[in-house]
N, C-alpha and C positions, 0 to 999 in steps of 0.2 A: 342131583349134582349138576346136571346140564342146566336145569332151570335156575339154580343158584348162580351159575356163571353168567347166564343171560341177564339176570337181574343185576348182577354186579357190573356187567358191561353197560347196561342202560344207565345205571347210577353214574358211571364214569363219563358217559357221553353228556349227561346233564351237567356234571361238574365241569367238563371241558367247555361246553357252551356258555356256562356262567362265567368261567375264566376268560373266555374270548370276549365277552361283552365288557368285562371289567378292564381287561388289559389289551384292548385292540391296538393300542399304540406300541405295544411291546411284541412285535412279531417274532423276533429271534428267540426271546425268552419263552414265548408260547410254544414255538416249535420244539424247543428242548424239553419243555414240560410235557408236551404231547408224546414225545418219544419215550420219556421215562415212564409215563402212565401205560403206554402200549407194551413196553417191556415187562412191567409189573403184571399186567394182565396176562401176558404169555406165560410168565412164571407160575402164576396162580392156576391157570388152565393145566399146565404141565403137572403141578402138584396134585390137582384133582384126579388126573389120569393115573398117577402113581398110586394114590390112595384107593382108587377103584380096583386096582390090580392086587 
């Protein structure tokens, strides 16, 4: 479970870096996108914790 979350997070960071390169001129849009991805990551981690219990 922990390894899966780490892999998922690494995948997200790759995606974020890719989006940053593509949309470097859209700073505000990127910040909002980053927040959404971070919130989704937290929700997924929380779900994993619930499933483990």
